[in-house]
C-alpha positions as CSV (number, residue, x, y, z in Angstrom):
1,X,2.1,27.4,34.2
2,X,0.0,26.6,30.9
3,X,-0.4,23.2,29.2
4,X,2.2,22.7,26.4
5,X,-0.4,21.9,22.9
6,X,-0.6,18.8,22.0
7,X,1.0,20.4,18.2
8,X,4.0,20.9,20.6
9,X,4.5,18.0,21.1
10,X,3.6,15.8,18.5
11,X,6.0,18.0,16.4
12,X,8.8,17.7,18.9
13,X,8.6,13.6,18.6
14,X,10.9,12.2,15.9
15,X,8.5,10.2,13.4
16,X,8.4,7.4,11.2
17,X,6.1,7.4,8.1
18,X,5.6,4.2,5.9
19,X,3.2,4.9,3.1
20,X,5.2,7.8,1.1
21,X,5.0,8.9,-1.8
22,X,7.6,10.4,-3.9
23,X,5.6,12.0,-7.3
24,X,2.7,12.2,-4.8
25,X,4.7,15.5,-2.5
26,X,5.0,17.9,-5.3
27,X,3.7,21.6,-4.5
28,X,2.4,23.4,-6.6
29,X,5.6,25.7,-6.7
30,X,7.9,22.7,-6.8
31,X,5.4,21.8,-10.6
32,X,5.6,25.5,-11.7
33,X,9.0,25.1,-11.6
34,X,8.7,21.6,-12.9
35,X,6.8,22.5,-15.8
36,X,9.1,25.9,-17.4
37,X,12.0,23.5,-17.7
38,X,9.5,21.6,-20.5
39,X,8.5,24.7,-21.7
40,X,4.7,25.1,-20.0
41,X,4.0,28.0,-18.5
42,X,1.8,27.0,-14.8
43,X,0.3,29.1,-12.3
44,X,0.0,27.8,-8.4
45,X,-3.4,28.9,-8.6
46,X,-3.9,26.4,-11.6
47,X,-2.3,23.8,-9.8
48,X,-4.1,24.0,-6.6
49,X,-7.3,24.0,-8.5
50,X,-6.1,20.7,-9.5
51,X,-5.4,19.5,-5.7
52,X,-9.0,20.6,-5.4
53,X,-11.1,16.8,-5.9
54,X,-13.4,15.1,-3.6
55,X,-13.3,11.0,-5.3
56,X,-10.7,8.7,-6.2
57,X,-10.8,9.8,-10.2
58,X,-10.7,13.5,-8.9
59,X,-6.7,12.3,-7.2
60,X,-6.1,10.3,-10.3
61,X,-5.9,12.0,-12.5
62,X,-4.7,15.1,-10.5
63,X,-1.6,12.7,-10.3
64,X,-1.4,12.4,-13.2
65,X,-0.8,15.7,-14.4
66,X,1.5,16.4,-12.3
67,X,4.2,12.8,-12.9
68,X,4.1,13.7,-15.7
69,X,6.2,17.0,-16.0
70,X,8.8,14.4,-14.7
71,X,11.0,14.0,-17.2
72,X,14.3,12.7,-16.4
73,X,16.3,12.3,-12.6
74,X,16.6,16.1,-12.2
75,X,12.9,16.6,-11.7
76,X,13.9,13.5,-9.0
77,X,16.2,14.8,-7.6
78,X,14.4,18.1,-6.9
79,X,11.3,16.8,-5.7
80,X,13.1,14.9,-3.7
81,X,15.1,17.2,-2.0
82,X,11.9,19.3,-1.0
83,X,10.5,16.0,0.4
84,X,13.5,15.5,3.0
85,X,14.0,19.3,3.8
86,X,9.5,19.1,4.0
87,X,10.7,15.3,6.2
88,X,13.1,16.9,9.2
89,X,10.8,20.2,9.7
90,X,7.9,17.6,11.0
91,X,11.4,15.7,13.1
92,X,10.7,13.2,10.3
93,X,14.2,11.2,10.7
94,X,13.0,7.8,9.1
95,X,11.0,7.1,6.0
96,X,10.0,4.6,2.9
97,X,9.1,6.0,0.3
98,X,7.6,4.6,-2.7
99,X,8.3,5.6,-6.4
100,X,5.3,4.7,-8.9
101,X,8.3,2.7,-11.0
102,X,5.5,0.8,-13.1
103,X,4.0,4.3,-14.5
104,X,8.1,5.2,-15.0
105,X,8.8,2.2,-17.5
106,X,4.6,3.5,-18.7
107,X,6.4,6.0,-19.9
108,X,9.2,4.7,-21.2
109,X,11.9,6.8,-18.6
110,X,15.0,5.2,-17.9
111,X,14.0,3.4,-14.9
112,X,18.0,3.2,-13.3
113,X,18.7,6.9,-14.3
114,X,16.7,7.9,-12.2
115,X,17.2,5.7,-8.9
116,X,20.6,6.4,-9.0
117,X,20.0,10.1,-9.0
118,X,18.1,9.3,-6.8
119,X,19.6,7.4,-3.8
120,X,22.7,9.7,-4.7
121,X,19.9,12.8,-3.4
122,X,19.1,10.0,-0.2
123,X,22.4,10.5,1.1
124,X,23.3,13.5,0.7
125,X,19.2,13.5,2.9
126,X,21.0,11.6,5.7
127,X,24.2,14.2,6.8
128,X,20.3,15.9,7.9
129,X,19.5,12.9,10.3
130,X,16.8,11.4,7.5
131,X,17.6,8.1,6.3
132,X,15.6,6.9,3.6
133,X,15.5,3.2,2.5
134,X,12.8,3.2,-0.5
135,X,9.4,0.7,-1.9
136,X,9.3,0.1,-5.6
137,X,5.9,0.0,-7.1
138,X,3.2,-1.3,-9.4
139,X,0.5,-0.3,-10.4
140,X,-2.0,-2.9,-10.6
141,X,-4.1,-2.6,-13.7
142,X,-1.4,-2.9,-15.4
143,X,-1.3,-6.2,-15.5
144,X,0.8,-9.2,-13.5
145,X,3.9,-9.0,-16.6
146,X,4.5,-5.4,-16.0
147,X,3.7,-5.9,-11.7
148,X,6.8,-8.8,-12.5
149,X,8.9,-5.6,-14.4
150,X,9.1,-3.5,-11.3
151,X,9.6,-7.1,-9.5
152,X,13.0,-7.1,-10.9
153,X,14.1,-3.6,-11.1
154,X,13.3,-3.9,-7.4
155,X,15.2,-6.6,-7.1
156,X,18.3,-5.1,-8.6
157,X,18.0,-2.0,-6.5
158,X,18.1,-3.9,-3.0
159,X,21.9,-2.9,-2.6
160,X,21.2,0.4,-3.5
161,X,18.2,0.9,-0.6
162,X,15.6,-0.2,-1.6
163,X,13.9,-2.1,0.5
164,X,10.0,-3.5,-0.2
165,X,7.9,-4.1,-3.2
166,X,5.0,-2.7,-3.7
167,X,1.0,-2.6,-5.7
168,X,-0.8,0.0,-5.6
169,X,-3.9,1.9,-8.6
170,X,-7.3,0.7,-8.6
171,X,-7.3,-2.3,-6.0
172,X,-11.2,-3.0,-7.9
173,X,-9.5,-4.3,-11.8
174,X,-6.9,-7.3,-11.6
175,X,-7.0,-9.9,-8.7
176,X,-5.0,-10.8,-5.9
177,X,-4.3,-14.2,-7.4
178,X,-2.9,-12.6,-10.6
179,X,-0.1,-11.1,-8.6
180,X,1.0,-14.5,-7.0
181,X,4.1,-15.7,-9.3
182,X,5.2,-11.6,-8.4
183,X,4.9,-12.1,-4.8
184,X,6.2,-15.3,-4.4
185,X,9.5,-13.9,-7.1
186,X,10.0,-10.5,-4.3
187,X,9.8,-12.7,-1.0
188,X,12.4,-15.5,-2.9
189,X,15.1,-12.5,-3.4
190,X,14.8,-11.0,0.3
191,X,11.9,-8.1,-0.7
192,X,9.5,-7.2,1.4
193,X,6.1,-7.9,0.9
194,X,3.3,-4.1,0.9
195,X,-0.2,-3.9,-0.9
196,X,-2.1,-1.1,-1.2
197,X,-6.2,-3.0,0.0
198,X,-9.5,-1.9,1.7
199,X,-8.8,2.0,0.7
200,X,-11.5,1.7,-2.4
201,X,-12.1,-2.6,-1.7
202,X,-13.7,-4.1,0.5
203,X,-12.5,-6.2,3.8
204,X,-11.9,-9.4,1.2
205,X,-9.8,-7.0,-0.4
206,X,-7.5,-6.6,2.4
207,X,-8.1,-10.9,3.5
208,X,-6.6,-11.8,-0.2
209,X,-3.5,-9.1,0.3
210,X,-1.9,-10.9,3.6
211,X,-3.7,-14.0,2.7
212,X,-2.6,-14.7,-0.8
213,X,-0.6,-12.0,-1.6
214,X,1.4,-12.9,1.7
215,X,1.5,-8.8,2.5
216,X,3.7,-7.1,5.0
217,X,2.1,-4.4,5.9
218,X,-1.7,-2.8,4.6
219,X,-1.3,0.3,2.5
220,X,-5.2,2.0,3.9
221,X,-7.2,-1.0,4.9
222,X,-9.9,1.0,6.6
223,X,-12.3,-1.3,5.0
224,X,-11.0,-3.9,7.9
225,X,-13.6,-1.9,10.2
226,X,-16.2,-3.3,8.3
227,X,-15.2,-7.2,9.4
228,X,-14.2,-8.2,13.0
229,X,-13.1,-11.4,12.1
230,X,-10.6,-9.4,9.9
231,X,-10.0,-6.8,12.8
232,X,-8.5,-9.6,14.4
233,X,-6.6,-11.7,12.1
234,X,-4.7,-8.2,11.2
235,X,-3.9,-8.9,15.2
236,X,-3.5,-12.2,15.2
237,X,-0.5,-12.2,12.5
238,X,0.2,-8.7,13.8
239,X,0.0,-6.9,10.2
240,X,0.5,-2.9,10.0
241,X,-2.2,-1.2,8.6
242,X,-0.3,2.5,7.4
243,X,-3.0,5.0,8.0
244,X,-3.9,7.9,5.3
245,X,-6.6,10.0,7.9
246,X,-6.5,13.0,5.7
247,X,-6.3,11.0,2.1
248,X,-9.0,9.1,3.0
249,X,-11.6,11.9,3.8
250,X,-10.5,13.6,0.4
251,X,-10.2,10.8,-2.5
252,X,-13.9,9.3,-1.3
253,X,-12.6,6.3,0.3
254,X,-13.7,7.1,4.0
255,X,-17.3,8.0,3.0
256,X,-17.2,4.6,0.4
257,X,-16.1,2.0,3.7
258,X,-18.9,3.9,6.3
259,X,-21.1,4.3,3.0
260,X,-21.7,7.9,4.6
261,X,-21.0,10.5,1.7
262,X,-21.0,13.1,4.8
263,X,-18.5,11.4,6.2
264,X,-16.7,13.5,9.1
265,X,-13.2,13.4,9.7
266,X,-13.7,11.7,13.1
267,X,-15.6,9.0,12.3
268,X,-12.1,7.2,10.8
269,X,-11.7,3.9,12.1
270,X,-7.8,4.6,13.2
271,X,-9.2,5.0,17.0
272,X,-11.4,1.7,16.8
273,X,-8.2,0.2,15.1
274,X,-6.2,1.1,18.4
275,X,-8.5,0.3,20.6
276,X,-8.8,-3.2,18.7
277,X,-5.7,-4.0,19.1
278,X,-4.2,-3.2,15.6
279,X,-0.9,-2.7,14.5
280,X,-1.2,1.1,13.3
281,X,1.3,4.3,12.1
282,X,-0.4,7.4,10.6
283,X,0.9,8.5,6.5
284,X,0.4,11.2,4.9
285,X,0.0,9.5,1.4
286,X,0.4,12.3,-1.0
287,X,0.5,15.2,1.4
288,X,0.8,18.3,-1.0
289,X,-2.4,16.9,-2.9
290,X,-4.2,16.2,-0.1
291,X,-3.4,19.4,1.9
292,X,-1.7,17.4,4.8
293,X,1.6,17.0,6.4
294,X,2.2,14.2,9.8
295,X,2.5,16.0,12.4
296,X,-1.2,17.6,11.4
297,X,-2.4,13.4,10.9
298,X,-1.4,13.0,14.3
299,X,-3.5,16.1,15.2
300,X,-6.7,14.8,13.2
301,X,-6.8,11.9,15.2
302,X,-7.9,13.7,18.5
303,X,-10.8,13.8,16.1
304,X,-11.2,10.7,17.1
305,X,-11.2,10.4,20.9
306,X,-7.6,8.9,20.8
307,X,-5.2,11.2,23.6
308,X,-1.9,12.1,23.0
309,X,-0.4,9.5,25.2
310,X,-2.1,6.9,22.6
311,X,-0.6,9.0,19.6
312,X,3.0,8.0,21.8
313,X,2.0,4.5,21.3
314,X,0.7,5.0,18.0
315,X,3.9,7.0,16.2
316,X,6.0,4.1,18.2
317,X,4.6,1.4,16.8
318,X,5.3,3.2,12.8
319,X,9.4,2.4,14.0
320,X,7.8,-0.6,15.1
321,X,6.3,-1.8,11.7
322,X,9.5,0.1,10.0
323,X,11.6,-2.5,7.0
324,X,14.8,-2.3,9.2
325,X,17.6,-4.7,10.6
326,X,16.1,-5.3,14.7
327,X,19.2,-3.0,15.9
328,X,18.4,-0.2,13.7
329,X,14.9,-0.4,14.9
330,X,15.5,-0.6,18.1
331,X,18.2,2.3,18.6
332,X,15.5,4.4,16.9
333,X,12.3,3.3,19.3
334,X,14.3,4.4,22.4
335,X,15.0,7.3,21.0
336,X,11.8,8.3,20.5
337,X,11.0,6.5,24.3
338,X,13.5,8.7,25.7
339,X,11.4,12.3,23.9
340,X,7.8,10.9,25.3
341,X,9.2,10.1,28.5
342,X,11.3,13.4,28.8
343,X,7.3,15.7,28.2
344,X,5.8,13.3,31.4
345,X,3.6,10.9,28.9
346,X,4.5,7.6,30.0
């Protein structure tokens, strides 16, 4: 009997994805439709061309252009509905989806109307077996005052499914200390804390995200590979890293952290993090903008020396890192283990 291919094994796993931007999930065909809604003619080829970048600035410019076509609640719902179908096609059963609320506010959009429309679409997605919670994200370079606006919206929408507050954008722009009050506020209101750090910033950016802002999970965090003491701290404090391998390659973040402009995905530190005992999980970040999906992220991790059995543990850690009540988390972990056991991986 022929061995089962890794893709087939991994596809069968019920999966969690924790670092996924709604606005970064827009496929070229969806961009064409959104643009047409607003009187702009765009060809899929043009979108695909804009998605061809080799550094972080190129990605940001493409992101800004694509999201300029998200103008009313129906646009956001279209994007979410298509994303939900894609996630279920990847056998994702739980996702924490990041919303660029800071950008909505910057553009003068109606945060409440957009979010409540998404909330209704989320309820419909639940019927297909996809459990979704939301992370409202501030844009770091907009400053602490604007971040506090996002934090207030996140606190206001907790009963509607917002579970955490995050901060993305240019991590080199403003010191972490400036946002201490924002993160104090979200903790006081019962929200969980996430920070993008150590993607293009150094190890100190990750350390400050944890020690100054109280981050409970780090988006990216690959700079930790340059600091053994930091890796030990993350391990001892059980701070998970939400890793996005293909994103790190396409934005140039991997090359930057490794000091090698020709860095390949096989050099990604995910394997070393796993071997050192860090809590890690795999995500796609902005999947169509990087030409990836969650199964591909797992398959890519095999290039770093991890085995399928190792990846089964990584998949389990994703559920363990989720911002869920203990009983619900345990249920999802048990279902994951049942699938892995049935494949003879344990």
